[in-house]
Structures are given as structure tokens and as C-alpha cells.
C-alpha positions as CSV (number, residue, x, y, z in Angstrom):
1,M,0.0,0.0,0.0
2,K,1.3,3.5,-0.9
3,K,2.4,5.6,2.1
4,S,0.0,8.3,1.2
5,H,-2.9,5.9,1.3
6,R,-1.8,4.5,4.6
7,A,-1.3,7.9,6.1
8,K,-4.8,8.9,5.0
9,Y,-6.2,5.7,6.5
10,L,-4.5,6.2,9.8
11,L,-5.7,9.8,9.9
12,G,-9.2,8.6,9.3
13,M,-8.8,6.1,12.1
14,A,-7.7,8.8,14.5
15,L,-10.6,11.1,13.7
16,I,-13.1,8.3,14.1
17,A,-11.5,7.2,17.4
18,L,-12.1,10.6,19.1
19,P,-15.9,10.2,19.6
20,L,-15.3,6.6,20.6
21,F,-13.1,7.6,23.5
22,S,-15.3,10.5,24.5
23,Q,-18.6,8.7,24.4
24,G,-17.5,5.2,25.3
25,Q,-19.0,3.8,22.1
26,S,-20.2,5.1,18.7
27,I,-23.8,6.3,18.6
28,R,-25.7,5.7,15.4
29,D,-29.0,6.9,14.0
30,N,-30.9,3.8,13.1
31,Q,-33.8,5.8,11.7
32,H,-32.0,7.5,8.9
33,C,-28.9,5.2,8.9
34,G,-26.6,8.1,8.2
35,I,-28.2,8.5,4.7
36,K,-29.0,12.0,3.4
37,Q,-31.0,11.5,0.3
38,G,-29.3,13.0,-2.8
39,Q,-25.9,13.1,-1.1
40,P,-23.2,10.4,-1.3
41,L,-22.1,8.5,1.8
42,S,-19.0,9.8,3.3
43,N,-16.2,8.4,5.4
44,A,-12.7,9.5,6.5
45,Y,-11.3,6.6,4.4
46,G,-13.4,5.9,1.4
47,P,-16.1,4.9,1.0
48,F,-15.1,2.3,-1.6
49,D,-17.2,0.0,-3.8
50,S,-16.3,-3.6,-3.4
51,T,-17.7,-4.4,-6.9
52,N,-15.5,-1.7,-8.6
53,P,-12.2,-3.1,-9.9
54,Q,-10.7,0.4,-9.6
55,H,-11.3,0.4,-5.8
56,R,-9.7,-3.0,-5.1
57,S,-6.3,-1.6,-4.2
58,K,-7.9,0.5,-1.5
59,L,-9.6,-2.4,0.3
60,G,-6.7,-4.4,1.7
61,V,-5.7,-2.1,4.6
62,V,-9.3,-2.0,5.9
63,L,-9.7,-5.8,5.7
64,K,-6.3,-6.4,7.3
65,Y,-7.1,-4.3,10.4
66,H,-10.9,-4.6,10.7
67,F,-12.1,-7.7,8.9
68,N,-9.5,-10.4,9.8
69,D,-10.3,-14.1,10.2
70,N,-11.5,-13.6,13.8
71,V,-14.1,-11.0,12.7
72,R,-15.0,-13.0,9.6
73,R,-15.6,-16.1,11.6
74,L,-17.4,-14.2,14.4
75,Q,-14.9,-15.5,17.0
76,G,-15.2,-13.5,20.1
77,K,-17.8,-10.9,21.2
78,R,-16.3,-7.5,20.5
79,H,-16.3,-7.1,16.8
80,S,-19.1,-4.6,16.4
81,S,-16.6,-1.7,16.0
82,D,-14.6,-3.6,13.4
83,L,-17.7,-4.5,11.4
84,D,-18.9,-0.9,11.6
85,Y,-15.6,0.5,10.4
86,T,-15.4,-2.0,7.5
87,L,-18.9,-1.2,6.4
88,R,-18.5,2.5,6.5
89,A,-15.2,2.3,4.5
90,I,-16.6,-0.4,2.1
91,P,-20.4,-0.2,2.5
92,N,-21.2,-3.2,0.1
93,Y,-18.4,-5.6,1.2
94,H,-20.4,-8.8,1.0
95,Q,-18.7,-10.9,3.6
96,A,-19.0,-8.1,6.2
97,L,-22.7,-7.7,5.4
98,Y,-23.3,-11.4,5.9
99,A,-21.3,-11.2,9.1
100,V,-23.2,-8.2,10.5
101,S,-26.4,-10.1,10.0
102,Q,-25.1,-13.1,11.8
103,Y,-23.7,-10.9,14.6
104,E,-27.0,-9.2,15.1
105,Q,-28.9,-12.4,15.2
106,R,-26.7,-13.5,18.1
107,G,-27.5,-10.4,20.0
108,L,-24.0,-9.1,19.8
109,L,-24.4,-6.0,17.6
110,K,-24.8,-3.1,20.0
111,G,-24.0,0.6,20.0
112,F,-23.7,1.0,16.3
113,Y,-26.1,0.8,13.3
114,N,-28.4,-2.2,13.3
115,A,-28.0,-4.7,10.5
116,D,-30.9,-3.3,8.5
117,C,-29.1,0.1,8.3
118,Y,-25.9,-1.5,7.0
119,F,-27.9,-3.1,4.2
120,K,-29.8,0.0,3.4
121,R,-26.5,2.0,3.3
122,A,-24.9,-0.6,1.0
123,L,-27.9,-0.4,-1.4
124,Y,-28.0,3.4,-1.3
125,F,-24.3,3.4,-2.0
126,Q,-24.4,0.9,-4.9
127,P,-28.0,0.3,-6.0
128,K,-26.9,-2.1,-8.8
129,D,-25.3,-4.6,-6.5
130,A,-27.5,-7.7,-6.7
131,V,-25.5,-9.6,-4.1
132,S,-26.2,-7.0,-1.5
133,Y,-29.9,-7.2,-2.3
134,M,-29.7,-11.0,-2.0
135,L,-27.9,-10.8,1.4
136,F,-30.5,-8.3,2.6
137,G,-33.2,-10.7,1.5
138,M,-31.5,-13.5,3.4
139,H,-31.3,-11.3,6.5
140,L,-35.0,-10.4,6.3
141,Q,-35.9,-14.0,5.8
142,A,-33.8,-15.1,8.8
143,T,-35.5,-12.6,10.9
144,K,-39.0,-13.7,9.7
145,R,-39.9,-10.7,7.6
146,L,-40.8,-12.9,4.7
147,N,-42.9,-10.4,2.6
148,E,-40.2,-7.8,2.9
149,A,-37.6,-10.4,1.9
150,K,-39.6,-11.3,-1.2
151,K,-39.6,-7.7,-2.4
152,V,-35.9,-7.4,-1.9
153,Y,-35.1,-10.7,-3.7
154,Q,-37.2,-9.5,-6.6
155,R,-35.2,-6.3,-6.8
156,A,-32.1,-8.5,-7.0
157,L,-33.7,-10.6,-9.7
158,K,-34.3,-7.6,-11.9
159,I,-30.5,-7.1,-11.9
160,T,-29.4,-10.7,-12.4
161,P,-32.5,-12.8,-13.2
162,T,-30.6,-16.1,-13.8
163,A,-28.0,-16.0,-11.0
164,A,-27.9,-19.5,-9.4
165,E,-27.4,-18.7,-5.8
166,L,-30.0,-15.9,-5.9
167,N,-32.6,-18.1,-7.4
168,Y,-31.8,-20.8,-4.9
169,N,-32.3,-18.6,-1.9
170,Y,-35.4,-17.0,-3.5
171,G,-36.8,-20.5,-3.9
172,L,-36.2,-21.2,-0.3
173,L,-38.2,-18.1,0.6
174,L,-41.0,-19.0,-1.7
175,F,-41.2,-22.5,-0.2
176,E,-41.4,-21.0,3.3
177,L,-44.2,-18.8,2.0
178,G,-46.0,-21.9,0.7
179,E,-45.7,-20.7,-3.0
180,Y,-44.5,-24.1,-4.2
181,N,-45.0,-23.7,-7.9
182,A,-43.0,-20.5,-7.9
183,A,-40.4,-22.1,-5.7
184,E,-40.1,-24.9,-8.3
185,K,-39.5,-22.4,-11.1
186,A,-36.8,-20.7,-9.0
187,A,-35.2,-24.1,-8.2
188,Q,-35.1,-25.0,-11.9
189,K,-33.2,-21.8,-12.7
190,A,-30.8,-22.5,-9.9
191,Y,-30.1,-26.1,-10.7
192,Q,-29.8,-25.4,-14.5
193,K,-26.9,-23.1,-13.6
194,G,-25.3,-25.9,-11.6
195,Y,-26.1,-24.8,-8.0
196,P,-24.7,-27.6,-5.8
197,L,-26.9,-27.7,-2.7
198,N,-29.9,-30.1,-2.7
199,G,-31.8,-28.4,0.2
200,L,-34.4,-26.7,-2.0
201,K,-34.8,-29.8,-4.1
202,N,-35.4,-32.0,-1.1
203,K,-38.0,-29.5,0.4
204,L,-39.9,-29.5,-2.9
205,A,-39.8,-33.3,-3.1
206,S,-41.4,-33.4,0.4
207,V,-44.6,-31.7,-0.8
208,R,-45.1,-33.4,-4.2
């Protein structure tokens, strides 16, 4: 990493640390999620788009210091601040979005944005990122907001209608909603693309 990039990153870290030390933890607005309509998201370092090849050289230092293996695997109980920093610097970093959903479901995400906010910020930041939509749909499904999840999955399908993993997860949701014929169609799309897991296929076989 270039010295200028590292210096900018460390300066951003120092600026962000000030409120943490003064308040004991970061306070986030979960109503607006730090989004000001019509204005881009801002951060002391970034924010960078994980789907943009031109931004890839900027991601490594954030991941090294804030999304290491312990954070990725949710080992330990004090990763909220690391996930928060990662998702403010790289709002649509998919592994961190998945992790923040898991972390919240375990009751460990406290004092920062809630998981919904991180997903909303990711989609506001990059509205053409189908994977972020899919991950949000999975989060909504896991937290039993099935009709909301359906709408989010459908947004993703408008971007990538034949994506195997997306259709597989959408099929699981449709099955949970009792929409078996639609789930069958989603399953066919997923398996035609070679999706390897048989969970959806087995569920559909149980109701035939």
C-alpha cells in the first residue's frame, strides 16, 4: 500500500476514534442510517465500492485491520466496531454484510447501526449490486420478515435474473411462504446453472 494511502487511512482512524473515546461507544442513528437523500455516503477513508475493480487496491488495509479471520468467523464478542468501520469504509463488502447479519442475530451488535441500516447503506451506495440485495433478503428471511424479503429478492432478480445462488435462496423463501409452484421455477433456474446444494430440491420433493 502506498504511504499516502496508509497515512490517509491512519488519519481517518484517529478522527473516528475521538468520539469513541469521548462517548465510550459510537452512537448511530438507526432511523436514517446516516443517509442523506441525494448526497453520497462519506467516510474519513473511502467509502469504496467492493464491486468496482478500480477500488480494489484500497480495500486491503481496511480488511487487514478490521475484517480479519476472527471477525469474519465471528470468533469473540467484540467485533461490532470492526464491522462498523469495515462497512463504513466499504459499504457493500459482501462478507461483512453477511457477518453483521449473523452478529445481530446472536444479539452481539450493540451501540452501532443495526443490520438493516448497513444493508440500506450498501444499497444506497451501490443500487446495482444484486449480491447486496440477496444478502439483505436472506437477513430479512432469517428474521422472519418474509414479505419484505420477497420484495428485496425481486429487486435483485431484476438485476441478475438467472443467478444460481440468488434463485436458490429466493426459492427457499417462496417455499417458506407456501408458494410451491413459484419455488419450483426458481429451483429449476438455480439447478440449471449448476447450483450444488440439494436443500431446496429436497424440500420441494417433500410436498409433491
